[in-house]
N, C-alpha and C positions, 0 to 999 in steps of 0.2 A: 898692781901697782907697785913697783919698786920701793921704796922706804929707803927716807934717805937716814943718817945719822944726825941728828941735832944736837949740837956743840952749845949752843947761847940762848939764852932765853931772855926776856926783857920780862921784870917782875915790879909792880908797882913797890915806892917804896914805903905803905902800910903792911903790904902784903910781905914784904920782905924783913919787916920788924917784929913780923908775930913770927915768922917762920925762923927767926935766927940767922939770917944775914948776913954776914959782918957786922960791924957797930952802927947800929941805927937806933937811934931814942927810940923810947917805946911810945906809941901814940894815945893821947887822952880817950881817945873814942878808934879803938882797932876795927879795922875791916873784919867784916864777917864773913865772907869770901874773897878767894883768894884769887888776886887780879894777875894774870900776866899778859906778853902780848908777845908775838910772832916777832922774830929777830930779823932784821935783813942791815944790809950796810948802805946806808943813804936815807933816805927818803919814800913815804909811800908813791906811788905810783898816778894817785887821786891828787885832786888838787883842794880839796875844802877850806870854803876862806877862812875858817873860823878855826883849823887844826894847824899844829905845831908839826905832824908828820906829814902835811902837804907837800908837794912835787917842789913847787914855789916858795917855801917856808924859808924864811932866815933866823927859825927857832931852834934851838936845842933836839938833837934825835932823841933824846932823855923825854920828852915829855910829850905826853897826851893830857889834853886840856891843861889844866896847873897843877897837875901831879906828876912827880918823878920815876922815871921807869930806868933803874939801872940794868946792866946789864949780866947777868950770874951764867955760870956753868949750866949745863942743864940737868945735869945727872946729879948734879950737888943740890939741885930744887928737886929733883924728885927724893932725894934721901931726908932732904929735910922735912919735907911733904908727909912722906912716908911715914915717920917715924915723930911727929909732932906728938906732945903732949897732947894727951885726949882733952884735956882743961882748956887748950886754944883752937880745939879743932874746926876747921872751917866748916861751913853747911853747904859752900859750894866753891865750882872754880870755873870765873869766868875766862874765854881767851879771847884776847881781841885780836884780830886779822887783818893785819894790814894789805894794801893792792901792792901786788907784784905776783910777775910771772908763775914762782913755785912755791906760792901761800899756801896753795890747796894740800899739796904734799907735802910740805913741813906741816901742817896742820893735823892731816892726819897722824901724822909719827907722834907727835905732841900727844894728841887725845889719846893713843893706842897706848905708848910708855905713864902717861897718867893714868890712867885704868886699869894697867897694870901693877901697879903701885900703890893704889886707892879707892875706893866705894864710892867715892864722894861723889854728888852731882856734877853733870859737868856741863856748863854751857858756852855758846860759841856767838860771837860777835864778827858777823862777817860783812864783804861787801856781796854783793849778787850774785850767786853761784845756780850751774845748769840743776834739773830735779837731779838727776845721776850721783851728783855731788853730794846737793842734800841728802839723798838716801841712804850712800858711802857715808854720812856724818853720823847718823844715825843707828848703824850698823856697827861702827866701833865705839862707841857708847853716848854720844851726846844726847841729853835729856833736852834742853832748849837752846833754839838758835833765834839770835836776833838781827835784822836788817833797819838799818836803822836811815828813817825819813830827813833826822834833821829839821828840815824846812816843812811847814803847817800846808803850805799850799804848794801848788806846781810852780809857780811864780818864785816864791821865795827860796824852794827846791834850788831853780835853775839858776839863781844868782848867787846862790852859797857854795853849791856842789855840782851844777849842770855846768850845759855849754858855755855861759857866762863867764866863768871862771876857767874856762877850759879842761874841764873835767870830764871825766868821760861819764858818769852816770846822766842816766833816765829818768825822770820820775812813774812813766809809764812800766819800765822795765822794774823797780823797786816795787811799787804796787803789785805787779804780777810777779814776782816773787816772792814775796809775802804771802800771798795767797797761796801759791804756789806749796811751799812751805806746810802749810796749813794741812795739806792733803797726806803728809809723808810725817810731819810731829803730831800730828792733833790739835784740836782747837783750845786755845788757853799755854800752850809751850812752844806759840811764837810771840816775838817783841817787837817792839821797836820805838823809837823814842824822838822826840822832837824838842827841839832846843826853843826856848821861848826869850825873844828880844832883837829877832832878826827883821823885823820889819812887818811883820804878822799883824793882823787884828784880834782882839781877845776873840771874837766871835767867829773868826775861822779858827781859832783853838781849839773851841769848843764844839764847833762843827766837824774838825776831824778825827777828834776824840771821840763821838758818839760816833761817826763811819766805822774807825776802827774796831771800836768794842763790839759794834755789830758783827762784825766778822769774828769776835774771840780773839783778836788780837791783841795784848797786852800793851797799855801805853805807856812810856814812863818819862817824863818832865826832867828836864834841864834848862837852869838860867844860863844865855849866853855868857862865856867869860873872855875878855879880849887879852889875849896874849902877844906879847913882842915878837915880830919879827913874822906874822901870820899878818894876811891881807886885812883883815878885820881888824888891826890892834887899838884900832883908832875909835872904833865904837865900845858905847856905853853896856852895861851890864843894865838889862830892865829893872824896874822898880821894884821896890818887896811887894809891894800894893799889888802890883798887876802878877806876880808870881805867884802868891799866897792865893787870889782869884781862880788861879789857873789850876791852882793843887786844888783847891776845894771842888770846883768844878768838876775836876776830873774822878775825886773820891766821890760826888755825886751820883756821877756817871756811871761809875764802873760796879757800884755798891749799893748804889740806891737805883738804879734804871731810870734815872732824869732824861729827859727827852730837852730835844731846844726849845721847847715850847713853855720850860720850867724855868728858863733864864731869859731877861731883859736886857736888850742894849737897847744905845742911844743911836743915831744917824751914823756917828763913826765908825761905829763896832765893838765901842768899849762896853763891857760887861758892867752895868750900874744895879743889876736887882738879879737876887736867887731866892726860889720860893721855898722860903725857908725861914723860921721865926729864931728868934736870939734863943730861946732853948735848946730848938737844933743844934744851933752854932756850937752854944756851949758844949752842948754831948760830943760832938762831931773832935771839938779840939780838945777835950780831955780824955774820951773814950778811946779814939781813933787812932793811927797810922798817917792821917789824911797828909800831915807836914813831913814826915820822914822821904827818904828817897824812897823811890817807887822804883820797881825794876822787879827780875827773877824772886823769889822766895829765896831769904838770906844775903840779899843784896844790900849795902846802907852805903856804900860809896863814902867817907868818909871825905868832907874837903875836896872835892873834884870840882866844884865847881865856887865855893867860898872860902877864905880864908879863914883861919878857925879864930881868927878876932872879930871875925864877923863882917857885913852881915851875913849869915847862913841861908842859905834858900831852902836845901834839903838837907833836913835834921837825920844824922847819921845813929842816932838814940833816939830813946824816948824825952820826950820836951820835960824841962823842970817847969817850978809852976810861972816863975818869973815870963820864961817864954810863951807858957799857953798865953797869960793874962795880955801879953804883948800883939799876939795873933789876935784874941779877940778883939780888942781896940781897932787892930787896924782893919777888921772884916766886920764890925758890928753895925756901920752906914751901908752893907752892901745886900741885910739881908730886911724882910718885913717887920 
């Protein structure tokens, strides 16, 4: 494969701040992963209804979710990454890959150059790709790969990124490629994420997390975030209670091997009880990372789906005492 000269790269505003790219104010909760995005002139060829990068989106090309991703010179980025002070060193680099014809060629060159300049672990978030391409990604230095489902069910998936929005993606293909990736990157090194608040029931989310976790696919949760200019700009974010329940449910499934029988739902599919007591809830809130950003090791994605002023859905740092008490108050009625 002939590589190309990468001239431009998009870097999340928080990552750019840590790197010292331009005059950007310091973040109160800086990213612990360096988030970058492949550059192309114009929008992605996919058409996900929630995404500013979608083909029909009227949003700025600098946005992904509510985060700005300014364009920088790729070589300058590499230099900043290579010589970053050890006290600021990122725990990983994560490459967000837009869907366009040359994306794989660009991605291989980006990864190759990063690997020549640093030994930081690399994750890639990609659209579905062939088995041969997945093997090539691992060969050039990718440690972990993510393919986003976004929707918790085939129906929701279709409505937000499939044929209902004239998108190129299909549920069966995404599931097939996630399973295929497991054979290459091995169990535990393949991830996906689900967006809460797209019209699914809480039962459907819990069922999907259980299914994916049984395959040893890492499941991350994000709250739907309305972005001006996208198809879903008028849709509301999920309630904080609903999101906290899904965070707790995910923790219990991933860390304590809870099954569907350990959760109680009403006829509408709302989760109304966890099979834990108040002491267990207190210990989870005070002693675990259940309510922090879920993702690859070292990922905290500060303010990706939350304004710094709140409400904060995924915390990018350890909780303070007030936040722990608030989560306890929200969830106390959902346990035995």
